[in-house]
Structures are given as structure tokens and as C-alpha cells.
N, C-alpha and C positions, 0 to 999 in steps of 0.2 A: 424713742418715740412710742414703742409698744408699751413700755412701762407707763407712760403718760396716759395712753388710751385706756389701759387696764385700770389705772387709778381713777379716772373720771367716769368710768363705766358703771361703777357702783352707785346706786341711787342716792345715798346720803352724801357721798363725796361730790356727786354732780350738784346736789343742792347747795353744798358749801361753795363750790365754784360759782354758782349762780348768785349766792349772797355776796361774795367778794367782788363780783362784777361791778357792784355799786360803790365799792371802796373798801379800804382796810377795816378789819373788825378784830376785836379781842375774842379770845376763846369764850369768855362769858357771854358776849353778844351772840356768838354763833350757837352756843348751847341754848340760849333763850329762844332764838329764832327757829331752831330745829326741833326743840322739845325733846332732845336726847340728853343722856347723862354726860357729864364732863369727861369721864374716862373714854367713852365711845367717841366723842368729838375729838378729843386729843389724839386718839389712835388714827382716826381718819385724816386729821391734819398732818400727823407725822408721815403717813403714807403719801399724801399729796406733796409734802415737802421733799421726801426722798425721790419722788418722781420728777421734781423740778417744776411742779405746777404752781406752788405757792412759795412765798418767802416769809420768813418770820423775823421780827425784831422785838426788842424789849423796850417797854416804857414802864419804868419803875418795876412793879411786881407783875405787870401784865405782859403777855405775849400777844403781839399784834400780827395778824396774818394779812397778806395781800397777794394778789395774783402776780405771777411772774410772766410778764407780757411776752418775752421772747419765746418761751416754751409754747404759749398759746398761738403765737404767730407761726411757729413751725407746724403745729397741728392744723391751723387754718390753711397754710400752703398745701399741705398733704391732702386735705379734704377738697381743696379747690381743683386739684388735678383730676379728681374723680368727678367733680361737678362738670368740668369741661368735657370729659369723656361721655357722661350721661347726656349732656346737652347735644353733643354731636349725634348720639344714638337716637335721641328723641327727634331731632331734625330729620334724620333718615327715615324714622318710622312715619313721621308726618308726611314726608314726600311719598313714601310707599302707599300710605292710605289715600292720599290725594289721587295718585295714579290709579289705585284700585277703584275709587269712586267714579273716575272718568271712564274706565274700561267698559262697563256695561252699555253706556250711552254710545260710545264709539262703535261697539259691536252691533248695536241695533241700527245705527245709521248706515253701516256697511252692508247690512242685510236687506235694506229697503230697496 
């Protein structure tokens, strides 16, 4: 999983993943969309494929890339565990702040 995170953390590879979210694309289509050279795009695609983020197939002379859904599901599950943790912490912070907001009023009422 670390290899996948490292692969998609590079901005151009992240952009490729975003492009492929809408469906499979050829190398040429990705080159045109990103405005990068074909060798750069091919290198990024090779790294994404090695990390298991994308899959490649051939259509005549073209290489067609698509997202590998299982690898993204694993990343999503991993991120979701952190989302639950942060949600719990934010709930506790909200409760603490609500208590803190009530405390001065309660103190003033007790002093009357």
C-alpha cells in the first residue's frame, strides 16, 4: 500500500489517476490532456502500473490504461479508518467546546 500512496502522491501521476477516473484512456489521450511529453507520461504510467494503481491492455498498436479498482478500494478502506478516528476526535472537541461555553454562565449563576 505504501508503494501505491507514493505513486499517486506525485502531482502528474495524481492527475493521471484523475483522468482515468472517467474511464480508460490511451497513452496519446493522456499525453494530450496533461500537456507532457510521451516519454514522461509513459514513465508515470509504468510507475502507476508497478504500484498496481492502473492496468494496461493493448488495442492494436495502442496501450490503454484503466484504474485498477481493487487497489483503490484498499486505499479507500485505509483512509476511511483515519476518517473515523478524526470524526471521533472532532466529536470530542465539539463536546469539550460546548462544555467550555456553558461553564462561564454556570459559574455566574452559582455566584449570584
